[in-house]
N, C-alpha and C positions, 0 to 999 in steps of 0.2 A: 381673723376677726369673728367674734361671736355675736349672737343676737343681743346679748346683754350689753355689748359695747355700743350698739347703735340705738337701742331703745325701741319702744313701740312705734313712735312716729317715724323713726328711720326705717324700720321694717316695713311699715305701710307704704312709704315712698318707693321702696324697691318693688313691692308687690303690685303697686298701681301701674308700673311700667308694662305689665302683662295684660292690662285691661284697656278698653277704649277710653281715651281721655275725656270724651264728652259724656260718658256715663258714670264713671266712678267719682267719688269725692264728697258726696252728700250722705244723708242718712239712709237713702235707698237708691238703687239703680232705677232709672226711669226710661222705659222703652216704649216708643210710640207703637200703638196697635191699630189706630185709625186716624183720620185727619183731626179728630177733636179730643181724643183721649189717649192716655198712656197707662202702661202697667208699671206699678211701683213694686219693687222686689227688695226685701231685706232679709238678712240672715243673722241670727244672734246665737252665740254658743255660751252655755253655762257649764261650769265644771265644779264638781263637789270639792269643797275645801278652798276654792277660789271665789266663787260667786255665791255659794250658799253652803250651809252645814246644818246638821240636826241641832247644833248648839244654839243657833239663832233663828233658823227658818226650817220648820218641819216640811214634809213633802207637799202638803196642800199649798202652803204659801210659796214654796219654791216653784211650784207649777204656776201659781198666779203671777209671780214676778217674771217668770220666763215669758209668759204670754204678753204681759204688760210691756215688757221691754221692746218687743217687736211691734206692738200696736203703737207705742210711742214714736217709734221711727217713722211709721206711716203717717201719723199725725204731723210730724215735723215736716213732711213733704207736702202736706195738704191733701193726702190720699184717704179714701174711704176703704176700710179693710174688706177683703173678699173671702179669703181662706188662708189657712196655714198648713204646712206639713211639718212633722216632728220626727227627727232622728234621735233615737234613744240608745245609749250605750250603758249597760249595767253588768255587774258581776253575776255569776250564776247563783251565788248564794244571797242575792238581794231579795228581801221579802216582797212577795207579790203585793201585799197590802201597801207597801211603800209606793210601788209603781201606780197602783190604783188611786191612791190619794194624790199623787203628783198630777195625774191626768184629771182628777176631779177639780183640782185648783186651776189648772189651765182652762178647762172647760167653763168653770164658773166665770172667769175673767172674759173669755172669748164670747160667751153667750150674751153678756151685757152689750156687746157691739155686733151681735148677729153674725158671728164669724165661726165657721165650722173647721174642724180638723179633717182634712181630705186625704191624708196619706202620710207616708214617712218610712222609717226603717228602724229595725231593732238589731243590735249587735252586742257581742260580749266584750267587756272591757274591765280592767281592774279598777277603774275609776268611773263613777257615775258621771256621764256627760250627756248633755242635751243640746241639740242644734235645731232651732226652729227657723223655718223660712216662711215669711209672711208675704202675701200678695195683696196689693191694693190697687184701686183705680183712681186716677186723678185726671181732671180736665187739663188739656195742654196749656191753657192760659191761666191755670190756677196752681201750677206747680211751684211750691216754695223751695227755693234753692238757697244754699249758703252764699252764693256768689252774686246775689242781686243787690246787696246793700250799697247805699250812696252816702256821701258825707252830709252832715246836718240832719240825719235821721235819728229818731228816738230808739232806744233799746228797751224792750219790754220783757219783764219776767212775768209769766202768767200766774204765779203763785209763790208762796213762801218757800224759802230754801234753807236747808240744814236740818229739817225735821227727820228725814230718813237717817241721817248720820247720828242724830241724837237717839233715835230708836235703836239703832245698832249698839250704841254705847250702853243703853239700858239692858239690852239682852246679853252683852258680853260681861258687864260689870253690874251685878244686881245691887251693889252698895251705892252706885251712882244715883243721884236724884232722889234721895230719901225724903226730901221735903215736897215732892210732887204729890198731888192728889192721884187717886187711882184712875180717875177719868183722864187727867193729863198724861199720865204714864201710858195708859192704854192707847191714847191718841198718837203719841210719838212712836210707839212700837208698831202700830198699824200703818203709820206712814212709811215705815221700812218694809214691813212684810206684805203690804197690800196696796201698792201704789196704783193710782188711777191715770192711765194715759189720757192726755188732754184733747181727745177728739172732739169734745164739746166746744172747744174754742173755735173750731173751723167755721161753723155756720155764722158765728159772730163776725169773724174776719171777712167772710164773703159778703155779709150784709153791709159792712162798713165800706169795703172797697167797691162792691157792686160792679156795675158796668163801666165805672170810671177808674178801674183799678190798675190799668196798664201804664207803664212808664213810656213817655214819649221820647224816642231816640232822635238825635243823639242827646244824651243826658249829661250835662256838665255838673260838677260839684257845686251846689248852691251855697252862697254865703248870705247871711242876713244883710239887708241894706245898710251901708255905712259902717259895717263891722269888719275890722281887719283881723285875720286869723293868724295867730302866731303858731308855727309848727314845732318850735323847740321847747315849748313849755305847756303843761296841761292847763294851768289856770282854772278858772271857774267854768262850769258847764253853761253853755249858752245855746239857745235861749233858755230862760228858766223852765224847769221841768215840772214844778208843782205850784199850786194845786192843779189837778186835772180840770178840764173844762166842766163847769156846772151845766146842768141841763138847761137848754135854751140860751146858753151863753154864746158870745160871738167868737168865731174861730179866726185867729190870726195865722195865716198860713205862710211859713217860710219854706215850705216843702216843695219838692220838684213838681213841675207841671204834670198833670195826669191826663191820660188820653184813652179813648176806646181802642185805639190801634195805631200802628205805625203807618209808614208810607204804603200806599196801595191796599190799605185795609188789612195788612198782615198784623197779627197780634204781637205786641211787644211783651217783654218779661213783666210779670206782675210786680207792683210796687211794694214788695215785701221780701225779706230774707229771713231765714231762721233754721233752727235745729232744736233738738231736745236737750235737756240738761242732765242726762243720765250720767255723764262723767263730771258734773259740776257746773255751776254757773260761769265760773271763770273760763273753763275749757270751752264752753259754747260760745261765749263772747269772742274769745281769741280765734277760734276756728272760723267763725263767720267773718271776722275782720280780715283774717289772712286770705280767705277765699275771695273776698270782695275788694281787696286792696285798699282798705280804709283803716283808720285808727279809731280810738274811742277814749272818752272820759267817762269813767264809771264812778258815781258818787256813793261812797260807803254808807252814807246816811239814808239813801233811798232804797237800799237792798231789803226786800221783805223777809224778815226773820220772825220766827214764832215768838209771840209775846212772852211765853213762859221761859224763854232762854235767859231772861234777866234774873231769874231765880236760881238757875242751876249752873251757868257758866259765865266766864268773864266776857267782856265786850269783844276782846280779840279772838277768843275761842269761838264765840258765836259767829263772827265774821268769817273765820277760817272754815267752819263747817258749812256756812252758806255758800262760800266761793268754791271750796274744794271737796266738800263731803260727798257729793254725787248721789245718784239714785233717787233724786226727787221727781224725775220724769215730768217736769214742767216743760213748757215751750219757752224758748228765748227768740223773740221776734224783733226784727229791725224794720221800721216803716216810717213814713213821713210823720212829722210831729203831731199834726192835727188828728190824723187817723189813729195814732198811738194813744193820744189822750182819750179819744172816744172809746177805743178798745178797752182800756183800763177801767173806764167808767162802767162799761156794759158788763164785763165779766166779774169785776169785783173780787172778793175772796182772796185778798192778799196780792192781787196783780198790781204791778207798779212799773213806772218808767224809772229805770236805774241808771241811765246814761245817755250819751249822745255820740254819734259818730263824727269823725274829723277827717280832714284831708291828709294829715300826717298819719303814718302807719304805726305810730307808737300807741300803746294801749295803757292808759293811766288809771290807777285807782286814786281818786281825789277825795277830799273831805270838805264839804261846803260849810261845816261848822268851824273849820280852821284849827281843829285840835291836832290832827295827825298830818304828817307830811305826805306829799304825793309820792306814790311808788308805781313802778311799772309792773303790770300783771304778766305772769309767765306761766307756761304749761307745767313746769317741772314740780310744782307743789301738789298737783292733782294726782289721782291714781293712774299709774301706767303699768302695763303688764310686764314690761322689761326695763 
C-alpha cells in the first residue's frame, strides 16, 4: 500500500498514533507551562513547486505567506505569537538575493505582530523547502479547540472567502478577469500573495465572551423550545441567522448556559471552537464538526464572497472557490448564537454567520433561496497533498 492509496487524511491518522492523543488534532499542540498558561506550538512546511513558485509568488511574498500561515494557526488556537524558528533548505546555486528577499518577506509579516525569528537551520537540498515552527502563548481557559463545538451553535467566517483562489487564477492566467479594474485585480492578487492572519479577531472574541465565557458541564445539546429536530434531513437553518443583532437590540438566547467555571471553581472549556481556513472554508467546517461530534447546515447564500466575483465567474465557480479554494487564512469559529451575532457585528469586513450546528453528524450545504438542492459537504473536493 502506498501513501497515495490512503491520502493525506489517512496518513495523518497513522502519524497521530505516535503522538499523545490529548495534544495532537488541532492547529497547534498546546502544552501546559504553568497553572494558568500554555505554550502553543505549530510547524508548517512550504515546498517550491507545491506551495509557491516564482511564477505566482516571488521570494518576498513567499516569505510573507510562510510566516502568515504559522501565525494563522496560532490565531486559530487563541494564542499570542512569541517567536518562530526557520529551517531553510536550498540548492547551492540558489541566488543569495532570493534568500534575503524571502527573509525580508517573513520579517515584514512577523514584525506586524512583534514576533522575532529566534533560530533555525540551513541545509542543502535540490528543492527549496522551508519549515517554520511558531511558538505562542495562550491562557488555559482561552484555548480555542476544534472539539469544543455543541449543537445549535452558529458557524462564523471572519471574512470573505475565495479571494486568494481568484488571485492565484489571475497570476496563472493573465487573460482571466480582463474586465477587472487595476484596483480590483491588485486587491485579489494581494489576497493571495499577502494574506493577513486574523490575530485581530481574538481581542474581540475575549471581549464578547469575557468572564462568562466558559461552558457549564455537563452540557447537553440544546434545542429551541418547542422545536423538534429531524436528523435525517437538512431542512432550513434554525433559528434564523440574519440579520445580525442591531446595536441595542434584544438578544434572544437559545445558546447553552454560560458559567465562570465548573464544579469546585475549575475552569470549563471556553464556549467557542475553531480553526483557520487555510485549506478552505468547507475543510474547516468539516474538521471542526468531526472533532466535536456534531453536524452542520451551511447556507450557501450566507457565505461571504467578494462582490467582484459576479463580474468574473459563475455563481457555482464562486461558491467552489469560497468553499474549496483555500489560503484565505480567515478564522472559522463555532460559538453560541447570540455571541456569534455580536462578533459578526463588531468585526465587520465581510464576517458572516454561514451556518448552524446540529445533533446529526451530517454536514449539509443548504440553500435558503430554494434554488439549489441540499448536498453533503465532503473533504475530497479540497486540496489534499496525496
